C-alpha angles and dihedrals in degrees: 000000000000118000115263118247115246095258092046092048092049093047092048091047091052091050091046095050092044093050092045093050090046091050090051091047092048090052090051089053090049090051092050091050092047090051090049092050093047093048093046094044094058120100126223145137114309094012120136100225095196092054091043092051091048092049093048092048090048091051092051092048089051089050088054091054091051091044096048100041105031114018100065098040094046094046093047092046090051091050094046097047091045090054092048091050095047095047096039099049137056091264094074125193099266103021098088128040094223092055092046091049092047092050094053094044090050091049093050095045091046091052092044092048095049102037107026110024096043090051090051090051091049092052091047091053091049093047094047091048090053091050093250125139118263121212103236093204090066090062098035102051101055096056091044092052091044093051090051090052093047093050090048090051090049090053090050091052093050101039099033092204129186126037134269122299121247088267090051092050091050092049091048092050092052093052113105115250112249111234118214114254118231114251118247115220 
C-alpha cells in the first residue's frame, strides 16, 4: 500500500482514536448496565421482585440498543482505520511486535463483540422478557475482558514496547544508509 499523505494520516488517526475511545466507552456503558441488571435481578429480604425484574429487563434492553447500534460499527471502524494506519505508515502491519499484537487483539475482540457478546445480550433480553432468570456472569465477564484488552492495546499504542519483528529487522537492514550531506556555508 502506498504511504498516506500527512493530512490523510492525521485524519485517519483522528478517526481511529475517536472510534477506539468510543468503543471503550460503549463497553464501559455495557458493563454498567450489566452490573445494574445483575444487582437488580438478585433476590433478598425487603426486595420488590417486580421492580427488580423490571429494572433488570430494562438494563438488558438498553444493552441490546448499545450492542446493536454501537458495538459492531465502532469495532469495525477501529479495525479498519487501524489497518489503514498500519499499512499506510512506516509502522507497517508486521514490522513491529506491538502493532502486530494490537492488530490480532483488535481482530479477536471485534469478532467476540459482534458474534458472541451480542448473541449473549440477545438471549438475556429474551430470557428477561419471558420472566426467566438471567445468569449475570454471562453479561459481566465479556465487558470486563474487553476493557482489559482495550486498556492493554492503549498502553501498547502509547508505550510502543518491544522491538521489530523479524520482517521489520530485515526491512531495516535492506534500507539504504543515509549519508550526511556536506554543509554549505
